[in-house]
C-alpha positions in Angstrom: 0.0 0.0 0.0 1.3 3.5 -1.0 2.0 5.3 2.3 2.3 8.7 0.6 -1.4 9.2 -0.2 -2.3 8.0 3.3 0.0 10.5 4.8 -1.2 13.4 2.6 -4.8 12.6 3.3 -4.1 12.5 7.0 -2.3 15.9 6.8 -5.5 17.5 5.3 -7.2 16.8 8.6 -4.3 16.8 10.9 -5.6 18.2 14.2 -6.9 14.9 15.6 -3.8 13.0 14.4 -1.5 15.5 16.1 -3.4 15.3 19.4 -3.2 11.5 19.4 0.5 11.6 18.5 1.1 14.0 21.4 -0.9 11.8 23.6 1.2 8.8 22.7 4.4 10.8 23.2 3.5 12.0 26.7 2.2 8.5 27.6 5.6 7.0 26.5 7.7 9.6 28.4 5.8 9.0 31.6 5.6 5.2 31.2 9.3 4.7 30.5 10.4 6.9 33.4 7.9 5.3 35.7 9.2 1.8 34.8 12.7 3.0 35.4 11.8 4.2 38.9 10.0 0.9 39.5 13.1 -1.0 38.4 15.3 1.1 40.8 12.9 0.5 43.7 12.7 -3.2 43.0 16.5 -3.5 42.9 16.7 -1.6 46.2 14.0 -3.9 47.8 15.8 -7.0 46.7 19.2 -6.0 48.2 20.4 -8.7 50.7 20.9 -7.3 54.2 23.8 -9.7 54.8 22.1 -11.4 57.8 20.0 -14.6 58.2 16.7 -12.8 57.9 14.5 -15.8 57.6 15.5 -17.1 61.0 15.9 -14.0 63.1 13.4 -12.2 65.3 13.8 -9.6 68.1 11.9 -8.5 71.2 12.2 -5.6 73.7 12.4 -5.6 77.4 11.8 -2.4 79.5 12.3 -2.4 83.3 10.0 -0.2 85.4 10.6 -1.3 89.1 12.9 0.8 91.3 14.9 -2.3 92.3 15.2 -3.5 88.6 18.8 -4.6 88.0 19.3 -4.1 84.3 22.8 -5.6 84.0 21.9 -8.8 85.9 18.7 -9.2 84.0 20.4 -8.9 80.6 23.1 -11.4 81.6 20.5 -13.9 82.9 18.2 -13.4 80.0 21.0 -14.0 77.5 22.0 -17.1 79.2 18.4 -18.4 79.3 17.8 -17.6 75.6 20.9 -19.2 74.4 20.1 -22.3 76.3 16.6 -22.7 74.8 16.2 -25.7 72.4 16.0 -24.4 68.7 17.9 -21.2 69.5 21.2 -20.9 67.5 22.3 -17.7 69.4 21.1 -14.5 70.9 22.5 -11.1 71.7 21.5 -7.7 73.1 21.9 -4.9 70.4 20.9 -1.3 70.0 19.3 -1.9 66.6 18.6 -4.2 63.7 19.0 -3.7 59.9 16.1 -2.0 58.1 14.4 -1.1 61.4 14.5 2.6 60.7 16.1 3.6 64.0 19.7 3.3 65.2 23.1 5.0 65.7 25.4 6.6 63.2 28.7 8.4 63.6 31.6 9.6 61.5 34.9 7.7 61.1 38.1 9.4 60.0 41.3 7.9 58.8 43.2 10.8 60.6 42.4 12.7 63.8 41.2 16.3 63.7 38.0 18.2 63.9 38.6 19.8 60.6 38.6 16.5 58.8 35.3 15.3 57.3 34.3 11.8 58.6 32.6 9.0 56.6 29.2 8.1 57.9 28.8 4.7 59.4 25.9 2.9 61.1 26.8 1.4 64.6 25.6 -1.9 66.0 26.5 -2.9 69.6 27.1 -6.6 70.0 29.1 -9.1 72.0 31.2 -12.1 71.1 28.0 -13.9 69.9 26.9 -11.1 67.5 28.4 -12.5 64.3 26.8 -15.9 64.9 23.5 -14.4 65.9 23.2 -12.2 62.8 24.8 -14.9 60.5 27.5 -12.6 59.3 30.4 -13.7 57.2 33.8 -12.7 58.6 36.2 -12.1 55.6 39.3 -11.2 57.5 40.5 -10.6 61.1 38.9 -12.0 64.2 35.7 -11.8 66.2 35.4 -10.0 69.6 36.3 -11.9 72.7 34.1 -11.9 75.8 36.7 -9.9 77.7 36.5 -7.1 75.2 32.8 -6.4 75.6 32.1 -3.4 77.7 29.0 -2.1 79.4 27.8 1.4 78.3 25.7 3.9 80.3 23.5 6.3 78.4 25.8 9.2 79.2 29.1 7.5 78.3 31.1 8.9 75.4 34.1 6.5 75.3 34.4 3.8 72.8 36.0 0.3 72.9 39.4 0.1 71.2 38.5 -2.6 68.6 35.8 -2.5 65.9 34.6 -4.7 63.0 33.5 -3.0 59.8 31.9 -4.1 56.5 33.7 -4.4 53.2 31.8 -1.5 52.0 33.1 0.7 54.9 36.6 -0.5 54.2 36.2 0.6 50.6 34.8 4.0 51.7 37.6 4.6 54.1 40.5 3.3 52.0 39.3 3.4 48.4 42.9 2.7 47.1 43.5 -0.2 49.3 40.3 -1.6 51.0 42.0 -5.0 51.6 44.6 -3.3 53.7 42.1 -1.8 56.1 42.5 -4.6 58.6 44.7 -3.5 61.5 44.4 0.2 60.6 43.5 2.9 63.1 40.5 5.1 62.5 39.1 7.8 64.7 35.7 8.6 66.1 34.6 11.8 67.7 37.5 13.6 65.9 40.3 12.0 67.8 39.4 8.8 69.6 41.4 5.9 68.0 39.8 2.6 67.0 41.6 -0.5 65.6 39.9 -2.3 62.8 40.2 -5.9 64.0 37.8 -7.6 61.5 36.0 -7.1 58.2 32.7 -8.7 57.4 31.3 -9.3 53.9 28.0 -7.4 54.2 25.5 -5.9 56.6 22.9 -3.2 56.1 22.2 -0.1 58.1 18.8 0.6 59.7 18.0 3.1 57.1 17.2 1.6 53.6 17.2 5.0 51.8 20.7 6.0 53.0 23.3 6.1 50.3 25.8 4.4 52.7 23.3 1.6 53.6 26.2 -1.0 53.6 28.6 1.1 55.7 28.4 -0.6 59.1 30.6 -0.9 62.1 30.2 -3.4 64.9 31.5 -2.5 68.4 31.7 -4.7 71.5 29.2 -3.1 73.8 26.2 -3.9 76.0 23.9 -1.0 76.8 22.3 0.1 80.0 19.8 2.4 78.6 16.7 1.2 80.4 15.3 -0.5 77.3 16.8 -3.7 75.9 16.4 -5.3 72.6 17.2 -9.0 72.2 17.9 -10.4 68.9 17.4 -14.2 68.5 18.5 -16.4 65.7 16.5 -19.7 65.5 17.3 -22.9 63.8 15.8 -23.1 60.3 12.1 -23.7 60.4 11.8 -23.1 64.2 11.5 -19.3 64.3 7.7 -19.0 64.4 7.4 -21.8 67.1 10.1 -20.2 69.2 8.6 -16.7 69.2 5.7 -17.3 71.8 8.1 -19.4 73.9 10.7 -16.6 74.1 8.0 -14.0 75.0 6.7 -16.3 77.7 10.1 -17.0 79.1 11.1 -13.4 79.4 7.7 -12.4 80.9 7.9 -15.1 83.5 11.5 -14.6 84.4 11.1 -11.1 85.7 7.8 -9.4 86.6 9.5 -6.0 87.0 9.5 -5.2 83.3 7.4 -5.0 80.2 8.1 -7.4 77.2 6.8 -6.1 73.9 7.5 -5.4 70.3 8.3 -8.9 69.1 8.9 -8.8 65.4 10.7 -11.0 62.7 13.1 -9.6 60.2 10.7 -10.5 57.5 8.2 -8.2 59.0 10.9 -5.5 59.4 11.8 -5.7 55.8 8.2 -5.5 54.7 7.6 -2.4 56.9 10.9 -0.9 55.8 10.0 -1.1 52.1 6.2 -0.6 52.4 6.4 2.8 50.9 8.4 1.6 47.9 6.0 -1.3 47.4 3.1 1.1 47.4 4.9 3.4 44.9 5.4 0.5 42.5 1.7 -0.4 42.7 0.7 3.2 42.1 3.0 3.6 39.1 1.8 0.3 37.7 -1.7 1.6 37.9 -0.7 4.9 36.4 0.9 3.3 33.5 -2.1 1.0 32.8 -4.4 4.0 33.1 -2.4 6.1 30.7 -2.1 3.3 28.1 -5.9 2.7 28.4 -6.7 6.4 27.9 -4.4 6.6 24.9 -6.0 3.4 23.4 -9.5 5.0 23.9 -8.3 8.2 22.2 -7.1 6.1 19.2 -10.5 4.3 19.1 -12.3 7.6 19.2 -10.3 9.2 16.5 -10.5 6.2 14.3 -14.3 5.9 14.9 -14.8 9.6 14.1 -12.7 9.2 10.9 -14.8 6.1 9.8 -18.1 7.9 10.4 -16.9 11.1 8.6 -15.6 9.1 5.6 -18.3 6.5 5.2 -19.4 7.6 1.7 -15.6 7.8 0.7 -15.2 4.3 1.9 -18.3 3.1 0.0 -17.0 4.8 -3.1 -13.7 3.0 -2.8 -15.5 -0.3 -2.2 -17.7 0.4 -5.4 -14.5 1.0 -7.4 -13.2 -2.4 -6.4 -11.3 -2.0 -3.1 -11.5 -5.1 -1.0 -12.3 -5.3 2.7 -8.8 -6.1 3.4 -7.5 -3.0 1.6 -9.9 -0.8 3.7 -8.7 -2.5 6.8 -5.1 -2.0 5.9 -5.7 1.7 5.2 -6.9 2.5 8.6 -4.3 0.3 10.3 -1.5 2.0 8.3 -2.9 5.5 9.1 -2.8 4.7 12.7 0.6 3.2 12.5 2.0 6.4 11.0 0.3 8.4 13.8 1.8 6.1 16.4 5.1 6.2 14.8 5.3 9.9 15.0 4.1 9.7 18.6 6.8 7.3 19.8 9.6 9.2 18.0 8.5 12.4 19.7 8.0 10.4 22.9 11.6 9.0 22.7 12.9 12.6 22.8 10.5 13.5 25.7 11.6 10.4 27.5 15.3 11.2 27.4 14.7 14.8 28.3 12.4 14.0 31.2 14.9 11.4 32.5 17.9 13.8 32.3 15.8 16.3 34.4 14.9 13.7 37.0 18.6 12.4 37.2 19.8 15.9 37.7 17.0 17.0 40.1 16.2 13.9 42.1 19.4 11.8 41.6 17.6 9.0 40.0 19.3 6.4 37.7 19.4 6.7 34.0 16.8 4.9 32.0 18.0 1.6 30.7 18.7 1.7 27.0 16.3 -1.1 26.1 13.2 0.6 27.8 12.8 3.2 25.0 12.6 0.8 22.0 10.5 -1.6 24.0 8.1 1.2 24.9 8.0 2.3 21.3 7.1 -1.3 20.2 4.5 -1.7 22.9 2.7 1.5 22.1 2.7 0.8 18.4 1.2 -2.6 19.0 -1.3 -1.1 21.4 -2.3 1.4 18.7 -2.8 -1.3 16.2 -5.0 -3.3 18.6 -7.0 -0.2 19.5 -7.7 0.7 15.9 -8.6 -2.7 14.7 -12.2 -2.5 15.8 -13.1 0.8 14.0 -11.0 -0.3 11.0 -12.8 -3.7 10.8 -16.1 -1.7 11.0 -14.9 0.5 8.2 -14.1 -2.6 6.0 -17.7 -3.7 6.3 -19.1 -0.5 4.7 -21.1 -1.7 1.6 -20.5 -0.2 -1.8 -24.1 1.0 -1.9 -23.4 3.7 0.6 -21.7 5.6 -2.3 -25.0 6.1 -4.0 -26.8 7.5 -1.0 -27.6 11.2 -0.8 -27.2 13.3 2.3 
């Protein structure tokens, strides 16, 4: 079929075609950038935390009685928890990954208030911490029981030895991250700490932080009035152990409140709930835009068929087949869609450049643009098929009717 006559005929009544092409272009720009955002969020949600999430849960204990001895209670609780059948290990810690609340400080490779520190998330653990979290120690050694200190809320000093993640080693020593072991870093401007171990991976409590894998472990028990116990269960026994642990802690000491028991799976779901909602919202928006665009194509094609009924009948009377009429309208829509997706590709790149610059988003993957062009062209062909098929059924006798 000769495309030239179809294009020229379309240009004689181009307002509707231009509007549909612009609608396709805007739909494509929004759709591609929305999909890019969804991909970025999905990748972020799928990041491993570095711990044995499926088998870990945690619970809080808050003492309220005047004679409540927090240190003795913590020591006895941990001994009881570690002795429970089905428990791999247990610790007290100030926070858990992805929980949204925790500690952060700045580490420096040289002392001095004028030196900018590298942000790091802090977890307080004892010698059972690596096993409780299920962390992989790449280099160095674990803390010993004699190194674990007790920290009051008002304390400012830090233990001499720390364990950091591989990501933190790379941030501190980008030229030689493997040489970080044994190096001295500084916290609070001038307090020295020795890196005694490097773990493969662990995430901070804040999933949106750009340094989410920059973590430091320090050998501390806390005496802050509120205690969080982290328990790692044997595979398959977590859910059965949770009520047992809650009952054990509640019965062991009546001078406290036991609450806020939660699994790491729940914590992950809560942490990324906003991102999951955004993905659902963007999916709905894309579907709605494509549907509206398809309805616009149907409307334009239907209007075109109704306006050119006698012309179609004349062509039929002159020997045009139904297939030829069908191809005419399908080709006409394809040309409109082609213009729309080409303009849409330009808008897509421009919008993405703006979003990358303004909101620090990632660039659109190269394959999304041609994929979206193909999808919208196919969607346009599907949308126009109904009106085009109706046009092909116009009988030749219509050409002889008078208005």
